[in-house]
N, C-alpha and C positions, 0 to 999 in steps of 0.2 A: 194058692197059698202064698201069703206075703211074709215079709220079715218084720216083726214087731220091734220097733226102735222108738224110744222117746227122746225128743230134743228138749233139753232143759236150759232155760236162760239164767238159772240160779242154782245154788246148791242148798237144798232144804234138808236139815237134819233134826232129829228128835231133841227134846230137852235133855240136859245132862242127867245121866243115871236113870233113864226111862226103863222101867221094869220090863224084862223080856227082850231088851235090845242090847246088842254088842256095843262096846265102847266106841267103835268106828262109825256106828249108826247115829251117834249123839254128838251134840255140841260139847267140846272139851270143857273140863271144869274151869280152866283158866285160859282165856284167849289172850294172846300177846301178839302185837304187831311185829311182823318179821319172822314169826315162828311158822313151822311147817307141821301139818297134821295129816293123818290118814282119814279116809272116809270109805263107807260101804253102803251101797244102795241096791235094792232088789231091782232086777230088770236090766235090759240093755239100754243104757242111757248115753247120750252124746252131749258133751259140754264144750263150750267155746274155750280154746286153749290160747288164744292170741291176745287176751286182754283181761280186764277185771270183770267179775260178776258178783252179785250180792250173795251173802250167806244169810239164810233164813232159818227160823225154827218152824217145824211142822208138827201139827197135832194129828196128822193123818187126814185122809179124805180131802186133800187139797186145801186144808185150813192152814194158812201160812201167816207168819208174823211179818212185820215191817223188816227191812234189812237191818241186821245187827253188825255187819262188817262187810268190807269189800275184800274179795279174795281173788287169787289167780290159781286156776287148776294147773298143776305142774305135770301131772300124768294121770292116765286112767286106763284101765284094761277091763275086758269082759271075761267072765269065766262061768263055768257050770259047776255047782257044788255036786260032787259025786254021790253023797249020801242022799240029798233031797231031790236032786235033779233040777233045782232052780237055777236060773240065770241071774248073775249079779254083776255090778260095776263097782270096782274099787279103784282107789287112787290116792293122790296126795294133793294138798292145797296149801298155799301160803297166805297168811293174813297180811293184807296191805294196810288197812286202816280199820279201827274199831269205832263204831258209832255210839254216841251217848243216847241209848234208847230208853225212853220212859213210857211205861204202859199205862 
């Protein structure tokens, strides 16, 4: 039996106010360069902490947008939710630059 860990080269969050998702699982309503936000992802995930990574929007099932911002993960930790028994990764990230994304 192995340890299931996912290495992520980016942070992919849901669209703002996605039904059935917590605020930390979604892109903030207002992104501001220099601001710090919280995130929450299901599973044990590993992020690069020594530099910038892209912030993406996910629709689920690995359907990802183009990068909407450059961020730096400031901290992250893994925990098990006592009620559901599910493993999560939560943390904080700083917005370095917001991209002008046209779909």
